[in-house]
C-alpha positions in Angstrom: 26.2 -214.6 49.3 28.6 -217.5 48.8 31.7 -215.3 49.1 30.3 -213.8 52.3 29.7 -217.2 53.7 33.2 -218.2 52.7 34.6 -215.1 54.5 32.4 -216.0 57.6 33.9 -219.5 57.6 37.4 -218.0 57.3 36.9 -215.6 60.2 35.5 -218.5 62.3 38.6 -220.7 61.4 41.0 -217.8 62.3 39.2 -217.4 65.6 39.7 -221.1 66.4 43.4 -220.9 65.4 43.8 -217.8 67.6 42.6 -219.8 70.6 45.2 -222.4 69.8 42.8 -225.3 70.1 43.8 -228.9 69.8 41.6 -231.8 68.9 41.5 -234.6 71.4 40.5 -238.2 71.0 37.2 -237.5 72.6 36.3 -235.3 69.6 36.4 -232.2 71.9 38.4 -229.1 71.4 40.6 -228.1 74.4 43.1 -225.3 74.8 46.6 -226.9 75.2 47.4 -226.3 78.8 48.8 -228.6 81.4 46.1 -230.7 83.2 46.8 -228.9 86.5 46.1 -225.5 84.8 42.8 -226.8 83.5 41.7 -227.8 87.0 42.7 -224.4 88.4 40.8 -221.9 86.2 42.0 -218.9 88.3 45.6 -219.6 87.2 44.8 -219.4 83.5 46.3 -216.2 81.9 43.0 -215.2 80.2 39.3 -216.0 80.2 37.0 -216.8 77.3 35.4 -213.4 77.1 38.9 -211.9 76.4 39.3 -214.2 73.4 35.9 -213.2 72.1 36.6 -209.5 72.7 39.8 -209.8 70.7 37.6 -210.5 67.6 36.1 -207.0 67.8 35.1 -205.1 65.7 34.5 -208.1 63.5 31.2 -210.0 63.4 31.0 -212.8 65.9 28.5 -215.6 66.3 28.6 -218.1 69.3 26.5 -221.2 69.3 26.2 -223.7 72.2 24.8 -227.1 73.0 24.9 -229.0 76.3 27.4 -231.8 76.5 30.4 -232.9 78.7 33.1 -230.2 78.7 30.6 -227.6 77.4 28.9 -224.8 79.3 26.2 -223.0 77.2 25.4 -220.6 80.0 29.0 -219.7 80.5 29.4 -219.2 76.7 26.5 -216.8 76.8 28.0 -215.0 79.7 31.3 -214.8 77.8 29.8 -213.1 74.8 27.9 -210.7 77.1 31.1 -209.9 79.0 32.9 -209.2 75.6 30.0 -207.1 74.4 31.3 -203.8 75.8 34.2 -203.8 73.4 31.8 -203.8 70.4 29.7 -201.0 72.1 32.9 -199.0 72.7 33.7 -199.3 69.0 30.2 -198.1 68.1 28.5 -201.3 67.3 25.3 -202.7 69.0 25.5 -205.6 71.4 23.1 -208.5 71.8 19.5 -207.3 72.1 18.9 -209.1 75.5 20.4 -209.4 78.9 18.7 -212.7 79.7 19.9 -216.1 78.5 17.6 -217.0 75.6 15.7 -220.3 75.6 16.9 -223.2 73.4 16.3 -222.8 69.7 15.9 -219.0 70.0 18.7 -217.2 68.2 19.4 -213.6 69.1 21.6 -211.2 67.1 22.5 -207.7 66.2 24.6 -206.5 63.3 27.9 -207.7 64.9 27.0 -210.3 67.6 24.9 -213.4 67.5 24.1 -216.3 69.8 22.0 -219.4 70.0 21.9 -222.7 71.9 20.3 -225.9 70.9 19.8 -229.4 72.2 22.0 -232.2 70.8 25.7 -232.8 70.4 28.5 -232.3 68.0 27.8 -231.5 64.4 26.2 -228.7 62.5 22.5 -229.6 62.0 20.1 -227.7 59.7 19.1 -225.4 62.6 22.6 -224.2 63.1 23.1 -223.5 59.3 19.8 -221.5 59.3 21.0 -219.4 62.2 24.5 -218.8 60.8 23.1 -217.8 57.3 20.4 -215.6 58.8 23.1 -213.9 61.0 25.3 -213.5 57.9 22.5 -212.0 55.9 21.6 -209.6 58.7 25.2 -208.7 59.5 26.0 -207.8 55.9 22.6 -206.1 55.2 21.4 -208.8 52.7 17.7 -209.2 52.1 17.1 -212.9 51.2 15.3 -213.3 47.9 13.0 -216.2 47.0 
């Protein structure tokens, strides 16, 4: 279990590095483009769902929360837009077409998503969702 969690964290870290994120003074992660590019989304050379699709066929979990610079609904739409790549590779997509309510995780063997209230940090609810997804994704039955 610990080794799988470590691998999950490695995969997540690699995904962030692939995006080329930088840490700003506002404690937000932004892609390093010029300010004029950020204000003109149509001129960006890619969209978020393309970055998520590049992770296929690996397991991917997206979590969201509402705050300045964040768009939970857009993040859900991104994972749904990337979902056909997993389906093409023979893996199931998310088990819903509708945006789930807050604190309602959804997942399949390869994709997972949840949103929660609050801000930065990884509260207990997030950890529970990540660990449940990891157990489900790798076919582990939790023992008491």
